[in-house]
Backbone as numpy.savetxt, mean C-alpha at the origin, in Angstrom:
# Nx Ny Nz CAx CAy CAz Cx Cy Cz
8.16 -12.91 -2.92 7.31 -11.73 -2.92 8.20 -10.49 -2.92
7.87 -9.55 -3.80 8.61 -8.29 -3.90 7.67 -7.15 -3.52
8.11 -6.31 -2.59 7.29 -5.23 -2.07 7.95 -3.89 -2.33
7.18 -2.95 -2.91 7.63 -1.57 -3.11 7.11 -0.73 -1.95
7.95 0.12 -1.40 7.54 0.99 -0.29 7.85 2.44 -0.60
7.04 3.31 -0.03 7.28 4.74 -0.15 6.57 5.48 0.96
7.07 6.68 1.23 6.44 7.53 2.24 6.83 8.97 1.98
6.08 9.85 2.61 6.51 11.24 2.68 7.22 11.40 4.02
7.56 12.64 4.37 8.27 12.91 5.62 7.46 12.50 6.85
6.13 12.62 6.77 5.28 12.30 7.92 5.14 10.80 8.16
5.54 9.99 7.20 5.46 8.55 7.35 6.81 7.85 7.39
7.88 8.63 7.39 9.22 8.07 7.29 9.57 7.14 8.45
9.28 7.53 9.66 9.67 6.70 10.81 8.96 5.35 10.78
7.67 5.35 10.49 6.93 4.10 10.43 7.40 3.25 9.25
7.69 3.87 8.13 8.19 3.12 6.98 9.49 2.40 7.34
10.38 3.06 8.06 11.64 2.44 8.46 11.40 1.20 9.33
10.43 1.29 10.22 10.09 0.15 11.09 9.55 -1.00 10.25
8.69 -0.68 9.29 8.12 -1.71 8.41 9.22 -2.35 7.57
10.12 -1.56 7.04 11.22 -2.10 6.22 12.06 -3.07 7.04
12.42 -2.68 8.25 13.22 -3.56 9.12 12.49 -4.87 9.35
11.20 -4.79 9.63 10.39 -5.99 9.87 10.38 -6.90 8.63
10.17 -6.33 7.47 10.10 -7.13 6.24 11.46 -7.74 5.91
12.52 -6.99 6.11 13.86 -7.52 5.86 14.17 -8.68 6.80
13.75 -8.57 8.06 13.96 -9.66 9.03 13.20 -10.92 8.62
12.10 -10.74 7.90 11.31 -11.88 7.42 11.83 -12.41 6.08
12.86 -11.77 5.53 13.43 -12.20 4.28 12.64 -11.81 3.04
11.80 -10.82 3.18 10.98 -10.34 2.07 11.77 -9.32 1.27
11.78 -9.47 -0.05 12.49 -8.55 -0.92 11.73 -7.23 -1.00
12.41 -6.14 -0.75 11.77 -4.82 -0.75 12.62 -3.82 -1.54
11.96 -2.75 -1.95 12.67 -1.59 -2.48 11.98 -0.36 -1.93
12.77 0.53 -1.38 12.29 1.79 -0.81 12.43 2.88 -1.87
11.30 3.46 -2.27 11.29 4.51 -3.29 11.31 5.92 -2.68
11.63 6.02 -1.39 11.74 7.33 -0.76 10.47 7.70 -0.01
10.54 8.78 0.63 11.59 9.72 0.90 12.59 9.10 1.87
13.75 9.72 1.95 14.82 9.15 2.77 15.23 10.05 3.92
14.58 11.21 4.06 14.90 12.11 5.18 13.62 12.82 5.62
13.73 13.61 6.67 12.55 14.25 7.25 12.24 15.63 6.67
12.91 16.00 5.60 12.59 17.28 4.95 11.19 17.21 4.37
10.46 18.29 4.50 9.10 18.34 3.98 9.09 17.99 2.49
8.15 17.12 2.11 8.04 16.70 0.71 6.57 16.42 0.40
6.29 16.07 -0.83 4.92 15.89 -1.29 4.61 14.42 -1.50
3.61 13.91 -0.76 3.28 12.49 -0.82 2.88 11.99 -2.21
2.28 12.81 -3.10 1.95 12.25 -4.42 3.17 11.76 -5.20
4.32 12.38 -4.97 5.53 11.96 -5.68 5.89 10.52 -5.35
5.77 10.13 -4.10 6.14 8.80 -3.66 5.01 7.81 -3.92
3.79 8.26 -3.84 2.65 7.42 -4.20 2.77 6.99 -5.65
3.11 7.93 -6.52 3.24 7.62 -7.94 4.36 6.62 -8.20
5.50 6.84 -7.58 6.64 5.94 -7.80 6.27 4.50 -7.46
5.69 4.30 -6.30 5.32 2.95 -5.86 4.18 2.41 -6.71
3.14 3.19 -6.92 1.99 2.72 -7.68 2.36 2.36 -9.11
3.20 3.15 -9.72 3.63 2.87 -11.08 4.40 1.54 -11.16
5.26 1.31 -10.21 6.02 0.05 -10.18 5.11 -1.16 -9.97
4.12 -1.02 -9.09 3.17 -2.11 -8.84 2.29 -2.32 -10.08
1.81 -1.25 -10.67 0.96 -1.35 -11.86 1.70 -2.01 -13.01
3.00 -1.76 -13.13 3.80 -2.37 -14.19 4.23 -3.80 -13.84
3.79 -4.25 -12.66 4.07 -5.60 -12.18 5.56 -5.85 -11.92
6.30 -4.79 -11.66 7.69 -4.93 -11.24 7.78 -5.37 -9.77
6.68 -5.14 -9.03 6.56 -5.53 -7.63 5.20 -6.16 -7.44
5.11 -7.09 -6.51 3.85 -7.79 -6.26 2.83 -6.89 -5.57
3.31 -6.16 -4.57 2.44 -5.31 -3.76 3.20 -4.06 -3.35
2.46 -3.08 -2.84 3.08 -1.86 -2.36 2.58 -1.49 -0.98
3.43 -0.76 -0.26 3.09 -0.22 1.06 3.47 1.25 1.04
2.50 2.10 1.38 2.71 3.54 1.42 2.38 4.07 2.80
3.12 5.08 3.24 2.88 5.67 4.56 2.97 7.18 4.47
1.97 7.85 5.01 2.03 9.31 5.20 1.46 9.58 6.59
1.09 10.79 6.88 0.57 11.10 8.21 -0.70 10.34 8.55
-1.64 10.31 7.61 -2.92 9.62 7.84 -3.10 8.38 6.97
-2.35 8.26 5.90 -2.54 7.20 4.93 -3.57 7.55 3.87
-4.29 8.62 4.09 -5.38 8.99 3.19 -4.87 9.62 1.91
-4.09 10.68 2.03 -3.63 11.39 0.84 -2.78 10.53 -0.06
-1.86 9.79 0.52 -0.97 8.95 -0.28 -1.74 7.83 -0.96
-2.80 7.34 -0.30 -3.65 6.32 -0.90 -4.48 6.87 -2.05
-5.02 8.06 -1.87 -5.78 8.70 -2.95 -4.90 8.91 -4.16
-3.69 9.40 -3.94 -2.76 9.64 -5.05 -2.43 8.33 -5.77
-2.16 7.28 -5.03 -1.83 5.99 -5.64 -2.98 5.48 -6.50
-4.19 5.70 -6.07 -5.36 5.21 -6.81 -5.56 5.92 -8.14
-4.84 6.96 -8.41 -4.93 7.65 -9.70 -4.16 6.91 -10.79
-3.32 5.95 -10.40 -2.55 5.17 -11.37 -3.42 3.99 -11.82
-3.57 3.85 -13.12 -4.39 2.79 -13.69 -3.90 1.42 -13.21
-4.84 0.63 -12.74 -4.53 -0.72 -12.28 -4.26 -0.82 -10.79
-4.27 0.30 -10.11 -4.00 0.30 -8.67 -5.30 0.32 -7.88
-5.31 -0.52 -6.86 -6.39 -0.54 -5.89 -5.73 -0.41 -4.52
-5.54 0.84 -4.09 -4.90 1.12 -2.81 -5.96 1.28 -1.74
-5.72 0.68 -0.59 -6.66 0.75 0.53 -5.94 1.33 1.74
-6.52 2.36 2.31 -6.01 2.91 3.56 -6.60 2.08 4.69
-5.73 1.51 5.51 -6.18 0.61 6.58 -5.60 1.03 7.93
-6.44 0.92 8.94 -6.03 1.21 10.31 -6.33 0.04 11.24
-6.73 -1.11 10.65 -7.05 -2.29 11.44 -6.79 -3.54 10.62
-6.66 -4.66 11.27 -6.32 -5.90 10.57 -7.50 -6.46 9.78
-8.72 -6.24 10.23 -9.88 -6.73 9.46 -9.89 -6.11 8.07
-9.71 -4.79 8.01 -9.68 -4.11 6.71 -8.50 -4.58 5.88
-7.39 -4.87 6.53 -6.18 -5.30 5.82 -6.40 -6.62 5.09
-7.08 -7.57 5.73 -7.31 -8.82 5.01 -8.51 -8.71 4.08
-9.52 -7.95 4.45 -10.69 -7.81 3.58 -10.36 -7.09 2.28
-9.48 -6.10 2.33 -9.15 -5.37 1.10 -8.39 -6.25 0.12
-7.65 -7.22 0.60 -6.98 -8.17 -0.30 -7.97 -9.23 -0.77
-8.72 -9.81 0.16 -9.61 -10.92 -0.16 -10.78 -10.51 -1.04
-11.36 -9.35 -0.79 -12.57 -8.92 -1.51 -12.29 -7.91 -2.61
-11.31 -7.03 -2.40 -11.07 -5.93 -3.35 -9.80 -6.11 -4.17
-9.07 -7.18 -3.92 -7.80 -7.44 -4.59 -6.89 -6.21 -4.56
-6.86 -5.55 -3.39 -6.00 -4.37 -3.22 -4.55 -4.79 -3.45
-3.82 -3.93 -4.17 -2.42 -4.24 -4.42 -1.47 -3.26 -3.72
-2.05 -2.29 -3.03 -1.26 -1.37 -2.20 -2.03 -1.11 -0.92
-1.31 -1.08 0.18 -1.91 -0.68 1.45 -1.29 0.66 1.84
-2.11 1.54 2.36 -1.66 2.85 2.82 -1.90 2.94 4.32
-0.90 3.39 5.03 -0.97 3.51 6.49 -0.68 4.94 6.91
-1.22 5.31 8.06 -0.98 6.63 8.63 -0.12 6.53 9.88
1.07 7.11 9.82 1.96 7.08 10.99 1.33 7.76 12.20
0.52 8.80 11.95 -0.12 9.53 13.04 -1.40 8.85 13.52
-1.76 7.74 12.87 -3.02 7.04 13.17 -2.76 5.71 13.87
-1.78 4.94 13.37 -1.50 3.63 13.96 -0.08 3.62 14.53
0.07 2.92 15.61 1.39 2.76 16.20 2.17 1.66 15.50
3.45 1.54 15.83 4.30 0.55 15.16 3.81 -0.90 15.29
3.38 -1.29 16.47 2.92 -2.67 16.68 1.72 -3.02 15.82
0.73 -2.14 15.82 -0.46 -2.37 15.01 -0.10 -2.31 13.53
0.77 -1.39 13.15 1.16 -1.28 11.74 1.78 -2.58 11.25
2.63 -3.19 12.04 3.25 -4.46 11.66 2.19 -5.54 11.51
1.24 -5.59 12.43 0.15 -6.57 12.33 -0.67 -6.34 11.06
-0.94 -5.09 10.74 -1.71 -4.75 9.53 -0.93 -5.19 8.29
0.35 -4.88 8.23 1.17 -5.26 7.08 1.22 -6.78 6.94
1.48 -7.49 8.03 1.54 -8.96 7.96 0.20 -9.54 7.51
-0.89 -8.98 7.98 -2.21 -9.45 7.59 -2.45 -9.21 6.10
-2.11 -8.01 5.63 -2.26 -7.66 4.22 -1.44 -8.59 3.34
-0.18 -8.78 3.69 0.70 -9.61 2.87 0.32 -11.09 2.93
-0.31 -11.51 4.01 -0.69 -12.91 4.17 -2.01 -13.28 3.53
-2.78 -12.30 3.14 -4.10 -12.56 2.55 -3.98 -12.63 1.03
-4.99 -13.21 0.41 -5.01 -13.27 -1.05 -6.44 -13.10 -1.56
-6.54 -12.71 -2.79 -7.83 -12.44 -3.43 -8.64 -13.74 -3.52
-9.89 -13.67 -3.09 -10.77 -14.84 -3.11 -11.40 -15.09 -4.47
-11.44 -14.07 -5.32 -12.08 -14.25 -6.62 -13.57 -14.46 -6.47
-14.12 -15.39 -7.23 -15.54 -15.71 -7.12 -16.42 -14.50 -7.34
-17.36 -14.30 -6.44 -18.31 -13.19 -6.57 -17.63 -11.83 -6.57
-16.42 -11.77 -6.01 -15.70 -10.50 -5.93 -15.09 -10.11 -7.28
-14.82 -11.10 -8.13 -14.20 -10.84 -9.43 -15.05 -9.90 -10.27
-16.35 -10.11 -10.26 -17.27 -9.26 -11.03 -17.14 -7.80 -10.59
-17.02 -7.58 -9.32 -16.92 -6.21 -8.79 -15.59 -5.56 -9.15
-14.52 -6.35 -9.10 -13.21 -5.83 -9.49 -13.23 -5.46 -10.97
-13.88 -6.28 -11.77 -14.01 -5.97 -13.20 -14.80 -4.68 -13.42
-15.80 -4.43 -12.60 -16.57 -3.19 -12.71 -15.71 -1.98 -12.34
-14.85 -2.15 -11.36 -13.91 -1.06 -11.01 -13.00 -0.78 -12.20
-12.51 -1.83 -12.84 -11.65 -1.66 -14.02 -12.41 -0.97 -15.15
-13.69 -1.29 -15.30 -14.50 -0.62 -16.33 -14.61 0.87 -16.04
-14.80 1.24 -14.80 -14.85 2.66 -14.42 -13.52 3.32 -14.77
-12.45 2.65 -14.40 -11.10 3.16 -14.65 -10.86 3.36 -16.15
-11.46 2.51 -16.96 -11.30 2.57 -18.42 -12.41 3.34 -19.10
-13.23 4.05 -18.32 -14.33 4.87 -18.84 -15.31 4.07 -19.68
-15.60 2.86 -19.27 -16.56 2.02 -20.01 -17.91 2.09 -19.38
């Protein structure tokens, strides 16, 4: 499994914790920035990660900003991306199982490190159920393609 990660300055500390956790588990990752606490714009990092996931260079993505909301919205502007902002483990597995989410967005100011790790592990451990959910995912793709 290959994971793309990105954050703005408000999500940098939590992203570093997630990276350490994933590396300890032997998961291949690439950090697309930011790399310091200087103020920056979350859409820049959302795009980098979302573009890589959409091009299938990475299996999944993890994005972090202050709330997870803005960076998730930005990621969803990339065709083929289904980013879900999650603050609990139920949403983390449901977004993969039912919505085939390929990026999770977290808020450093919303979830603490322990919960964030649980959310990430839950997201990465879940998989799309297909079945009745496939029709809905196809409808999302139709919207994305203006059909």
